[in-house]
C-alpha positions, 0 to 999 in steps of 0.5 A: 748160112748167114751172109750179107743180105745182098749176097744171096739174091745177087748171086741168084740174079747172076743165074739170069744175068749171065745168059743175058750177057752171053747174048749181049753185044760185047763189041761193034765192029766194021770188018773183022776176020773170023767173025760174021756180022757187025756185033760180037756176042759171046755165043756168036763168037763161039759159034763163029770160032767153031768153024775156024778153030774148034779148040779155041771155041771150046776154050772160050765157051769153057771160060765165058759160059761154063766156068762162070755159071758153074761157079755161081751154082756152086756158090748158091749151093753153099749159101743154101747148105747143099755144099760144104764150105770146104768147096770154097777154095775151088770156087775161088779158083774157078771165079778167077778163071772166069775173069780171064775171058774179060781180059781176052776180050779187052785185049782183042779190042785193043789189038784190032784198034792197034793193027788197024784191021777194020774198027771195033768199039766196046758195047754194053754187053762187055760191061754187063759180062764184066759186071757179072764176073766182078759181082760173082767175085764179090759174092765169093769173097763175102761168102769166104769172109763170113765162113772165116768168121765162124772158124 
């Protein structure tokens, strides 16, 4: 497949950047219920949630870890011709679900600030994770655009 030159390497780079974003600090907090430590990471949050609410932990893991990574792998499979273009609509839906986690994290930060329970500020990992999700959405859009011009 011939997509913009930056799309394929960027998508492959996401295979490294996503795991880094799962370990990076999303927020720094004073005192927060349900979370241990002063830095919240995606994997740390999933682990902390697992002790209090396993179902919520599984949902966060699904939306923040499994779905974005699976979408990136599926898009790479399309780029290398291992998966047909008919899979693209499903990949788009998956990508939109990954963005839901970014909004949940931002909402959590706003709620904590508004309620006045301790204090919390966003950290660089939130920007990294958001950037990964947006880059993945762009890669999917560009791939779809290129496939549409073929038809």
